C-alpha positions as CSV (number, residue, x, y, z in Angstrom):
1,X,0.0,0.0,0.0
2,X,2.8,2.4,0.9
3,X,4.7,1.8,-2.3
4,X,1.5,2.4,-4.3
5,X,0.9,5.7,-2.4
6,X,4.5,6.8,-3.0
7,X,4.2,6.1,-6.7
8,X,0.9,7.9,-6.9
9,X,2.3,10.9,-4.9
10,X,5.4,11.1,-7.0
11,X,3.5,10.9,-10.3
12,X,0.9,13.5,-9.1
13,X,3.7,15.9,-8.0
14,X,5.4,15.6,-11.3
15,X,2.1,16.2,-13.3
16,X,1.1,19.0,-11.0
17,X,4.5,20.8,-11.7
18,X,4.1,20.7,-15.5
19,X,3.3,23.9,-17.4
20,X,0.5,22.1,-19.2
21,X,-1.2,21.3,-15.9
22,X,-1.1,25.0,-15.0
23,X,-2.5,25.9,-18.4
24,X,-5.3,23.3,-18.0
25,X,-6.2,24.7,-14.6
26,X,-6.3,28.3,-16.0
27,X,-8.5,26.9,-18.8
28,X,-10.9,25.4,-16.3
29,X,-11.2,28.7,-14.4
30,X,-11.8,30.5,-17.6
31,X,-14.5,28.1,-18.7
32,X,-16.1,28.5,-15.2
33,X,-15.9,32.3,-15.5
34,X,-17.4,32.3,-18.9
35,X,-20.3,30.2,-17.7
36,X,-21.1,32.7,-15.0
37,X,-23.6,34.7,-17.1
38,X,-25.3,31.5,-18.3
39,X,-25.9,30.4,-14.7
40,X,-26.7,34.0,-13.5
41,X,-23.6,34.0,-11.2
42,X,-25.8,32.1,-8.7
43,X,-24.6,30.4,-5.5
44,X,-24.4,26.9,-7.1
45,X,-22.1,28.3,-9.8
46,X,-19.8,29.8,-7.2
47,X,-20.0,26.7,-5.0
48,X,-18.7,24.5,-7.9
49,X,-15.4,26.4,-8.1
50,X,-15.0,26.9,-4.4
51,X,-15.6,23.2,-3.6
52,X,-13.5,21.9,-6.4
53,X,-10.5,24.1,-5.5
54,X,-10.8,23.3,-1.8
55,X,-10.9,19.6,-2.4
56,X,-7.9,19.6,-4.8
57,X,-5.9,21.9,-2.5
58,X,-6.6,19.7,0.5
59,X,-5.5,16.5,-1.2
60,X,-2.5,18.1,-2.9
61,X,-1.1,19.3,0.5
62,X,-0.7,15.7,1.6
63,X,0.7,14.5,-1.7
64,X,3.2,17.3,-2.0
65,X,4.2,17.0,1.7
66,X,4.9,13.3,1.2
67,X,7.1,14.0,-1.8
68,X,8.9,16.8,0.0
69,X,9.5,14.6,3.1
70,X,11.0,11.8,1.0
71,X,13.1,14.3,-1.0
72,X,14.3,15.9,2.2
73,X,15.2,12.6,3.8
74,X,17.1,11.5,0.7
75,X,19.0,14.8,0.5
76,X,20.0,14.5,4.2
77,X,21.2,11.0,3.7
78,X,23.3,12.0,0.7
79,X,24.8,15.0,2.5
80,X,25.6,12.8,5.5
81,X,27.3,10.4,3.2
82,X,29.3,13.2,1.6
83,X,30.4,14.5,5.0
84,X,31.4,11.0,6.0
85,X,33.3,10.4,2.8
86,X,35.2,13.7,3.0
87,X,37.9,13.1,5.6
88,X,38.5,16.7,6.4
89,X,34.7,17.4,6.8
90,X,33.5,17.8,10.4
91,X,31.6,14.7,11.4
92,X,29.5,16.8,13.8
93,X,27.4,17.9,10.8
94,X,26.1,14.3,10.2
95,X,22.5,14.2,11.4
96,X,22.2,17.8,12.6
97,X,18.6,17.9,11.2
98,X,17.7,16.0,14.4
99,X,19.1,18.6,16.8
100,X,16.9,21.0,18.8
101,X,16.3,24.4,17.3
102,X,18.6,26.0,19.8
103,X,21.5,23.5,19.1
104,X,21.0,24.0,15.4
105,X,20.9,27.8,15.7
106,X,24.3,27.7,17.5
107,X,25.8,25.7,14.7
108,X,24.2,28.0,12.0
109,X,25.6,31.1,13.8
110,X,29.1,29.6,13.7
111,X,28.8,28.7,10.0
112,X,27.4,32.1,9.1
113,X,30.3,33.8,11.0
114,X,32.7,31.6,9.1
115,X,31.0,32.6,5.8
116,X,31.3,36.3,6.6
117,X,35.0,35.8,7.4
118,X,35.6,34.0,4.1
119,X,33.8,36.7,2.1
120,X,35.9,39.3,4.0
121,X,39.0,37.6,2.6
122,X,40.0,35.7,5.7
123,X,40.9,32.0,5.5
124,X,38.2,29.4,6.3
125,X,38.3,27.9,9.8
126,X,36.7,25.0,11.5
127,X,33.7,25.9,13.7
128,X,34.3,26.1,17.4
129,X,34.3,22.9,19.5
130,X,35.8,19.5,19.2
131,X,35.2,17.9,15.7
132,X,33.0,14.9,15.6
133,X,34.7,11.5,16.0
134,X,34.7,9.1,13.1
135,X,34.3,5.3,13.8
136,X,37.6,4.5,12.0
137,X,39.5,7.0,14.2
138,X,37.9,5.6,17.4
139,X,38.7,2.0,16.4
140,X,42.3,2.9,15.5
141,X,42.8,4.3,19.0
142,X,41.5,1.0,20.7
143,X,43.9,-1.6,21.8
144,X,44.3,-4.5,19.4
145,X,42.5,-7.0,21.5
146,X,39.4,-4.8,21.7
147,X,39.4,-4.3,17.9
148,X,39.3,-8.1,17.4
149,X,35.8,-8.7,18.7
150,X,34.1,-12.1,18.2
151,X,31.2,-10.6,16.3
152,X,33.6,-9.5,13.6
153,X,34.8,-13.1,12.8
154,X,33.1,-15.0,10.0
155,X,32.1,-17.8,12.4
156,X,30.4,-15.3,14.7
157,X,28.3,-13.8,12.0
158,X,27.1,-17.1,10.5
159,X,26.7,-18.9,13.8
160,X,29.3,-21.4,12.6
161,X,32.0,-23.3,14.5
């Protein structure tokens, strides 16, 4: 059911974003406006466009929100992977979308200060605080016997002998 909804939401968002969809909607509104004198601009005539647009807007909000949520999550995953893959990047930035507004504001303030400094001709600097630790660095600092855990062996993973 979820995959079907995702396909429907994605297709609807693509169709809704096309110029021809906009032109078709303008056409519908023009036809409605032209029929006004025919129906004497009565309440039913007005109710048709009001109800139609309200229903479409209501449903589109959920479809577009679903598409944006998935796009945003995918973008965050890609950015996190780029931060991880770039050795000099600060690992503290991985997953910052889950911080509180206050924590995020502090990071954004530091990044904005750094940006202003760079635009003023100063060299780029790391943001304040200790850079985030990477798993490889933490493992490299561990004694050799800790690094060789039983869960890492082939037998441990497969339940073999």
